[in-house]
C-alpha positions as CSV (number, residue, x, y, z in Angstrom):
1,X,144.3,135.8,5.7
2,X,146.6,138.2,7.6
3,X,146.4,141.9,7.0
4,X,148.8,144.7,7.3
5,X,148.0,146.7,10.4
6,X,147.7,150.3,11.5
7,X,149.7,150.3,14.7
8,X,152.6,152.6,15.5
9,X,155.1,151.6,18.2
10,X,157.0,154.5,20.0
11,X,159.5,154.0,22.7
12,X,160.8,157.2,24.5
13,X,163.4,157.1,27.3
14,X,163.7,159.9,29.8
15,X,166.2,158.6,32.4
16,X,167.3,162.2,33.2
17,X,164.1,164.1,32.9
18,X,164.1,165.5,36.4
19,X,164.3,169.0,34.9
20,X,161.1,168.8,32.8
21,X,157.7,169.2,34.3
22,X,155.6,169.0,31.2
23,X,156.1,166.6,28.3
24,X,154.2,167.6,25.2
25,X,153.7,165.5,22.1
26,X,152.8,167.5,19.0
27,X,151.5,165.0,16.5
28,X,150.8,166.2,13.0
29,X,150.6,162.8,11.5
30,X,151.0,159.3,12.8
31,X,154.6,159.0,11.7
32,X,155.6,162.4,13.1
33,X,156.0,162.5,16.9
34,X,158.1,165.1,18.5
35,X,159.0,165.3,22.2
36,X,159.3,168.7,23.8
37,X,160.4,169.9,27.3
38,X,158.8,173.4,27.5
39,X,159.1,174.1,31.2
40,X,162.5,173.9,32.7
41,X,162.7,174.8,36.4
42,X,166.3,173.9,37.2
43,X,167.7,170.8,38.9
44,X,165.9,168.9,41.7
45,X,167.6,166.8,44.3
46,X,164.5,164.8,44.9
47,X,162.6,164.3,41.7
48,X,160.0,161.8,43.2
49,X,157.7,164.7,44.2
50,X,157.6,166.4,40.9
51,X,154.3,166.1,39.1
52,X,154.5,165.6,35.4
53,X,151.8,166.1,32.8
54,X,151.9,164.4,29.5
55,X,150.0,166.2,26.8
56,X,149.2,164.8,23.4
57,X,148.3,167.5,21.0
58,X,146.9,167.3,17.4
59,X,146.1,163.6,17.6
60,X,145.7,162.3,14.1
61,X,142.2,161.2,13.1
62,X,141.4,157.7,14.4
63,X,144.8,157.3,16.1
64,X,144.4,156.7,19.9
65,X,147.2,156.6,22.5
66,X,146.4,153.2,24.1
67,X,149.0,152.6,26.8
68,X,151.6,154.3,28.9
69,X,154.2,152.0,30.4
70,X,156.8,153.1,32.9
71,X,159.6,150.7,33.4
72,X,163.1,150.2,34.7
73,X,165.6,147.7,33.2
74,X,162.8,146.5,30.9
75,X,160.4,145.6,33.7
76,X,156.9,147.0,33.4
77,X,155.8,148.8,36.5
78,X,152.5,150.4,35.5
79,X,150.2,150.4,32.6
80,X,147.6,153.1,32.0
81,X,145.1,153.7,29.3
82,X,145.0,157.3,28.1
83,X,141.4,158.3,28.2
84,X,141.9,161.9,27.1
85,X,144.9,163.7,25.6
86,X,146.5,164.4,29.0
87,X,147.8,162.3,31.8
88,X,149.3,163.4,35.1
89,X,151.8,161.3,37.0
90,X,154.7,161.6,39.5
91,X,158.3,160.6,38.7
92,X,159.8,158.0,41.0
93,X,163.3,156.6,41.2
94,X,162.2,153.3,39.6
95,X,160.8,154.9,36.5
96,X,163.2,155.4,33.7
97,X,161.2,155.0,30.5
98,X,157.9,155.8,28.9
99,X,156.3,153.9,26.1
100,X,153.3,155.0,24.1
101,X,151.6,152.6,21.8
102,X,149.3,154.1,19.2
103,X,146.5,152.0,17.8
104,X,144.4,152.9,14.8
105,X,140.7,152.9,15.7
106,X,138.1,153.2,12.9
107,X,135.1,155.5,12.9
108,X,131.7,154.0,13.8
109,X,131.6,152.4,10.3
110,X,132.6,148.8,10.1
111,X,136.1,147.8,9.0
112,X,135.0,144.2,8.3
113,X,132.5,143.0,5.8
114,X,128.8,143.8,5.9
115,X,127.8,140.2,6.6
116,X,129.7,139.8,9.8
117,X,128.0,139.1,13.1
118,X,129.0,140.8,16.4
119,X,129.4,138.4,19.3
120,X,127.1,140.7,21.2
121,X,124.2,139.7,18.9
122,X,121.6,137.3,20.4
123,X,123.0,134.3,18.6
124,X,126.5,135.1,20.0
125,X,125.4,135.7,23.6
126,X,125.9,132.0,24.6
127,X,129.5,132.3,23.5
128,X,130.4,135.6,25.2
129,X,132.3,133.9,28.1
130,X,134.1,131.6,25.7
131,X,134.9,134.5,23.5
132,X,136.7,136.2,26.4
133,X,139.6,133.9,25.5
134,X,140.0,135.4,22.0
135,X,142.2,138.3,21.3
136,X,143.2,140.8,18.6
137,X,146.9,140.6,17.8
138,X,149.2,143.4,16.4
139,X,152.3,141.5,15.3
140,X,155.5,143.4,14.5
141,X,157.3,141.6,11.7
142,X,160.0,142.9,9.4
143,X,159.2,146.6,9.9
144,X,155.5,146.1,9.4
145,X,152.6,145.5,11.8
146,X,150.4,142.5,10.9
147,X,146.9,142.2,12.3
148,X,145.6,138.8,13.3
149,X,143.7,136.9,16.0
150,X,144.6,134.4,18.7
151,X,143.2,132.5,21.7
152,X,144.3,132.2,25.3
153,X,144.6,128.4,25.8
154,X,144.5,126.2,28.9
155,X,147.0,123.5,29.8
156,X,146.7,120.4,31.9
157,X,148.3,122.1,34.9
158,X,145.4,124.6,34.9
159,X,147.9,127.2,36.1
160,X,146.7,130.0,33.8
161,X,150.0,130.2,32.0
162,X,149.3,132.9,29.3
163,X,149.8,130.8,26.2
164,X,148.4,132.2,23.0
165,X,147.6,129.9,20.1
166,X,147.6,131.5,16.7
167,X,148.8,130.9,13.1
168,X,152.4,130.7,12.2
169,X,152.0,132.8,9.1
170,X,151.1,135.9,11.1
171,X,154.6,136.0,12.4
172,X,156.5,135.2,9.2
173,X,158.6,137.7,7.3
174,X,157.7,136.6,3.7
175,X,160.8,138.4,2.4
176,X,163.2,136.4,4.4
177,X,161.1,133.4,5.4
178,X,162.1,133.9,9.1
179,X,159.7,134.1,12.0
180,X,159.6,137.4,14.0
181,X,162.8,137.9,16.1
182,X,162.6,138.3,19.9
183,X,163.1,142.1,19.7
184,X,160.0,142.2,17.5
185,X,158.0,139.7,19.7
186,X,158.7,142.0,22.6
187,X,156.4,144.6,20.9
188,X,153.5,142.3,20.0
189,X,150.2,143.6,21.3
190,X,147.4,141.3,22.6
191,X,144.1,143.0,23.1
192,X,141.2,141.2,24.7
193,X,137.5,142.1,25.0
194,X,137.5,144.5,22.0
195,X,133.8,144.1,21.3
196,X,130.6,146.0,21.3
197,X,128.2,146.0,24.2
198,X,125.2,145.8,21.8
199,X,124.5,144.0,18.5
200,X,125.6,145.8,15.4
201,X,125.7,149.3,16.9
202,X,126.8,151.1,20.0
203,X,129.9,151.7,21.9
204,X,132.9,149.6,22.9
205,X,133.4,149.3,26.7
206,X,136.9,150.6,26.9
207,X,137.0,149.9,30.7
208,X,136.7,146.2,29.9
209,X,139.6,146.1,27.5
210,X,142.7,144.2,28.5
211,X,145.9,144.9,26.6
212,X,149.2,143.2,27.1
213,X,152.6,143.7,25.4
214,X,155.3,141.3,24.6
215,X,155.7,137.6,24.2
216,X,158.1,134.7,23.6
217,X,157.8,132.0,21.0
218,X,157.3,128.5,22.5
219,X,156.6,126.4,19.4
220,X,155.6,126.7,15.8
221,X,154.8,124.4,12.8
222,X,157.9,125.4,10.8
223,X,155.8,124.8,7.6
224,X,156.1,128.2,5.9
225,X,152.6,129.2,7.1
226,X,150.7,126.0,6.3
227,X,152.4,125.0,3.1
228,X,153.3,121.5,4.5
229,X,151.7,121.4,8.0
230,X,149.0,122.9,10.3
231,X,150.3,126.5,10.4
232,X,150.4,127.1,14.2
233,X,152.4,129.2,16.6
234,X,152.3,129.0,20.4
235,X,153.3,132.1,22.2
236,X,153.6,133.1,25.9
237,X,152.7,136.6,27.0
238,X,155.6,138.0,29.0
239,X,153.9,141.3,30.1
240,X,154.5,141.4,33.9
241,X,151.1,143.1,34.3
242,X,149.2,140.2,32.7
243,X,146.0,139.6,34.6
244,X,143.3,137.0,33.7
245,X,140.6,138.7,35.8
246,X,138.2,139.2,32.9
247,X,139.5,136.6,30.6
248,X,138.9,132.9,29.8
249,X,141.4,130.1,29.0
250,X,139.9,128.0,26.2
251,X,139.9,124.2,26.4
252,X,140.8,122.0,23.5
253,X,140.3,118.6,21.9
254,X,143.0,116.7,20.0
255,X,140.5,114.1,18.8
256,X,140.8,113.1,15.2
257,X,137.0,113.0,14.8
258,X,135.6,115.9,12.7
259,X,133.8,118.6,14.6
260,X,130.0,118.3,13.8
261,X,129.2,121.9,14.3
262,X,130.5,124.9,16.1
263,X,131.8,128.5,15.9
264,X,134.7,130.6,14.9
265,X,135.4,133.7,17.0
266,X,137.7,136.3,15.5
267,X,138.7,139.9,14.7
268,X,138.3,140.3,10.9
269,X,140.3,143.3,9.7
270,X,141.1,144.1,13.4
271,X,137.4,144.9,13.9
272,X,135.4,144.3,17.0
273,X,135.0,140.7,17.9
274,X,132.8,138.7,15.5
275,X,131.3,135.2,15.5
276,X,130.7,132.7,12.6
277,X,128.7,129.5,12.7
278,X,129.1,126.2,10.9
279,X,126.1,123.8,11.2
280,X,127.5,120.9,9.0
281,X,130.4,118.7,9.9
282,X,133.9,119.8,8.9
283,X,136.1,117.4,6.9
284,X,139.8,116.9,6.3
285,X,140.9,119.3,3.6
286,X,143.9,119.9,1.4
287,X,145.2,123.5,1.9
288,X,147.6,125.0,-0.6
289,X,148.2,121.8,-2.4
290,X,149.5,119.9,0.6
291,X,150.2,116.2,0.2
292,X,148.7,115.5,3.7
293,X,145.4,116.8,5.0
294,X,146.5,118.9,8.0
295,X,143.4,121.2,8.0
296,X,139.7,121.1,8.6
297,X,137.7,122.4,5.7
298,X,134.3,123.8,6.5
299,X,131.5,125.9,5.1
300,X,129.8,128.6,7.1
301,X,126.1,129.0,7.9
302,X,123.9,132.1,8.2
303,X,122.4,133.3,11.4
304,X,119.7,135.7,12.5
305,X,121.9,138.8,12.2
306,X,124.2,138.0,9.3
307,X,126.3,135.4,7.6
308,X,129.6,135.3,9.5
309,X,132.6,134.3,7.5
310,X,136.3,135.2,7.9
311,X,138.6,137.9,6.4
312,X,142.1,139.2,6.7
313,X,142.8,139.7,10.4
314,X,140.8,136.5,11.3
315,X,144.0,134.5,10.8
316,X,145.1,132.5,13.9
317,X,141.6,132.6,15.4
318,X,140.2,129.4,17.0
319,X,137.6,127.0,15.7
320,X,135.5,125.7,18.5
321,X,133.6,122.4,18.2
322,X,130.1,121.5,19.4
323,X,131.5,121.2,23.0
324,X,133.2,124.6,23.0
325,X,136.7,123.2,22.6
326,X,139.4,124.3,20.2
327,X,139.9,122.0,17.3
328,X,141.6,124.2,14.8
329,X,143.5,127.5,14.0
330,X,142.5,129.5,11.0
331,X,145.0,129.5,8.1
332,X,142.9,130.9,5.3
333,X,140.2,130.2,2.7
334,X,138.0,131.7,0.1
335,X,134.8,132.5,2.1
336,X,133.8,136.2,2.1
337,X,130.7,138.3,2.3
338,X,130.3,138.1,-1.4
339,X,131.2,134.4,-1.6
340,X,129.6,133.0,1.6
341,X,129.3,129.5,0.2
342,X,133.0,129.0,-0.3
343,X,135.2,127.2,2.3
344,X,137.7,128.1,4.9
345,X,140.6,126.0,6.3
346,X,141.7,125.6,10.0
347,X,144.9,123.8,10.9
348,X,143.9,120.7,12.9
349,X,144.7,120.9,16.6
350,X,145.5,117.2,16.8
351,X,148.1,117.7,13.9
352,X,149.6,120.7,15.7
353,X,149.8,118.5,18.8
354,X,152.8,116.4,17.7
355,X,152.7,115.9,13.9
356,X,154.7,118.9,12.6
357,X,158.0,117.6,14.0
358,X,159.5,115.5,16.8
359,X,161.0,118.3,18.9
360,X,159.2,120.5,21.5
361,X,159.6,123.6,19.4
362,X,157.4,122.0,16.8
363,X,154.7,120.6,19.1
364,X,151.9,121.8,21.3
365,X,152.1,118.6,23.5
366,X,155.0,119.6,25.8
367,X,153.5,123.0,26.6
368,X,149.8,122.2,26.8
369,X,150.2,118.9,28.6
370,X,153.1,119.6,31.0
371,X,151.7,116.9,33.4
372,X,151.9,114.3,30.6
373,X,148.4,113.2,31.3
374,X,147.8,112.2,27.6
375,X,144.2,113.4,27.8
376,X,142.4,113.9,24.5
377,X,140.1,116.7,25.7
378,X,140.7,119.4,28.3
379,X,138.1,121.8,29.5
380,X,138.9,125.5,29.7
381,X,138.8,127.9,32.6
382,X,135.9,130.0,31.5
383,X,134.5,133.2,33.1
384,X,131.7,132.8,35.5
385,X,128.4,132.4,33.6
386,X,127.1,135.4,35.6
387,X,129.7,137.7,34.1
388,X,127.3,139.0,31.4
389,X,124.0,138.5,33.2
390,X,121.8,141.4,34.1
391,X,121.6,143.3,37.3
392,X,118.2,144.5,38.3
393,X,118.4,148.3,38.7
394,X,116.3,151.3,38.0
395,X,116.9,155.1,37.7
396,X,114.8,158.2,37.1
397,X,114.1,160.5,35.5
398,X,114.7,159.4,31.9
399,X,114.9,161.5,29.7
400,X,116.7,164.1,31.9
401,X,117.8,167.7,31.4
402,X,121.5,168.6,31.3
403,X,122.9,169.0,34.8
404,X,119.8,167.5,36.4
405,X,120.2,164.8,39.1
406,X,119.4,161.2,38.3
407,X,118.6,158.8,41.2
408,X,119.7,155.2,40.8
409,X,118.5,152.3,42.9
410,X,120.1,148.8,42.8
411,X,120.4,145.8,45.1
412,X,124.2,145.2,44.6
413,X,127.3,147.1,45.3
414,X,129.8,148.1,42.6
415,X,131.2,150.7,40.3
416,X,128.9,152.9,38.3
417,X,130.3,154.4,35.1
418,X,128.8,157.1,32.9
419,X,129.9,156.6,29.2
420,X,129.1,158.3,26.0
421,X,128.2,156.2,22.9
422,X,131.9,156.1,21.9
423,X,132.7,154.3,25.1
424,X,134.5,157.2,26.7
425,X,134.2,157.2,30.5
426,X,132.9,160.5,31.7
427,X,132.2,159.9,35.4
428,X,132.7,157.2,38.0
429,X,130.6,156.6,41.1
430,X,130.7,154.0,43.9
431,X,127.4,152.2,44.5
432,X,126.6,150.7,47.9
433,X,123.8,148.0,47.9
434,X,120.3,149.2,48.7
435,X,121.5,152.8,48.9
436,X,120.2,155.4,46.4
437,X,122.9,157.0,44.3
438,X,122.6,160.5,42.9
439,X,124.2,161.1,39.5
440,X,124.6,164.4,37.7
441,X,123.6,164.3,34.1
442,X,126.1,165.7,31.5
443,X,125.3,169.2,30.2
444,X,125.5,168.2,26.5
445,X,122.3,166.7,25.0
446,X,122.6,163.2,23.7
447,X,122.4,159.5,24.5
448,X,124.6,158.2,27.3
449,X,125.2,154.9,29.1
450,X,124.9,154.0,32.7
451,X,127.0,150.9,33.4
452,X,127.2,149.0,36.7
453,X,130.1,146.6,37.2
454,X,130.5,144.2,40.2
455,X,132.9,141.3,40.6
456,X,130.7,138.9,38.6
457,X,128.2,141.2,36.8
458,X,128.0,143.8,34.1
459,X,124.8,145.7,33.1
460,X,124.2,148.7,31.0
461,X,121.2,150.9,30.2
462,X,120.8,154.0,28.1
463,X,119.5,157.4,29.1
464,X,118.8,160.6,27.2
465,X,119.9,164.1,28.1
466,X,117.6,166.7,26.5
């Protein structure tokens, strides 16, 4: 259930780039990246005041420069999403390296199967906050990039340690049988909130994306990816810029009772976040001819907007029970959009707890119960329920002519963003409560998005430029 990915890792060092004012990347194809220093102005004694401009030319179709990271001695200092093909910054004494991570992004057409259901659809709305714990993973293993899913999981200390629970087989090099080495784990990417704002169509709110790089392995099942055990891996994100501001930490249950119903939340084929429903109880199942049932077997149910199943890239995603607690981690199965009545298998959380081996590197228990409380169920730390609620606001006129002024009224203060349907941020304004805000409409005709973001609210509406 894992899938080979479309992510290219590039690390460029420029410890002595005080001479170059412009860094230009000419990219003719994803594998061909050349660094140029076109403007040399001599040596500078104080390089901290030099303004640099990074220019990415000829970006290959569907390849997006996601992050710039400036660091010294391996420590991340700043992380910036590249909105356009240029980015301006100043060199400081602390900065000695620049890393660009390219991520493949599809066109509007779906990458996953036609039956899949966006978590933004009406039936997924009650799970949006819980879904903020689920991430897309780009795993570097043996020279390849593997796409999978994972979940940010809570522990009994409730200290927001960034543990990621996923499947062991995502990180296995099937040629050697070894798990990813630390130098590879340092390049793993965890992307949260990669989802549509609307059901089935529409843009991805790039300003809500949270992307982190690097992790360390804490424990795994040591079962060759579910051959003899529950197929789990527990990682800890090591990115020094990790922030949980718009994320949730999922709770869990190590009860041996089968989940009666629930959902799977995942990123099939590295697509936007999807949700799948099971309405009948899961049962202990034998996965890959195991001698012991270490997995839950279940059958999916249809919903209003589709028939969510799983696909490659869904591997490692969590299974939530009727109480919204993790009870399993996806290993694989036969369900698909053309075989919706076939079953899938999730490694049992209670098996992963302490049944794959007797040492801490084979158990979840020492990491997720550091206080040794021996609790069976632990609630998560979930985003405020108001995070995705509406804000009452109005604006006029709509439709509007290009360059015309739109007047917006709202009762709350926050940031107002103007986005196109691809999620690209065009303009940003600051809204002060009860004060009208004037916005200049783009010149190009089309459909645009007005988005208001406050500490606990997000709301969007469309407007038309004629």
